[in-house]
N, C-alpha and C positions, 0 to 999 in steps of 0.2 A: 671153410671157416666154421668153427664150432659156435653154437649158440651159448650165450651167457644167460643163466637162469637163476634169478634171485628168489630165495625162499626163506621161510622160518619154520621152526619146529611146530608140529601140531596143526599146521594149516591144511585143511581138507582140499582147498583149491590148488595148493601147491602139489599135494599128492596126486590129485587127478591129472594135473598138467604133466607131472613127472611120468605117470603111467602112459599118457598119450605120447610123450616124446619117446619113451622106451618102446612102445608098440610100433612106432614109425622108424625105430632104430636110428634116431637122430643123435648126432654127437653134441653133447652139451657140457658146459662147465657150470656146476651147481655151486652157488655161493649162499651160505646160510647167514643171513644178516644178524642173527642173534649170536652166532659163534664168531663172526668176523665183523665187529661193529665199526671198524675203520672204513668199510665200504658204504656206510649209511649216507655220507655226503654225496657220493656218486649216485646212489639210488635216488636221493631226493632231487638231484638234477634231472634224472631221467623221468621222474614222475611229477615234476612241477611242484615239488615241495610236499607231496603226499607220502605218508608212511604206509605203503600198501605193497603187498606181494600177492601173488606171484608176478614177476616182471621178467619178460623174455626180451633179449636183445639179439637180433639175428641180422648181422650186417648193419644196415642203416635203419632197419625197422625195429620199433620198440612197441611191445604189447604190454599194456598195464592191466593186470587182472581181467583178462578178457571174459572170464566166466564168473567173476566175483572175486572178492578178496577181503 
């Protein structure tokens, strides 16, 4: 199962996490919340109402801005 990766343009934390995923050759589906605003309600559910990225969803595990955001 691929990872779902929520990002926004210009986010250095998103870029760093993207580079990490690419280095590990991880399969992921990247969703830009600025370009796809209809996903924001889903993102808010994952983050407990916080508007923050990056967010990784890997199976049942959710990582919310593990290195900042």
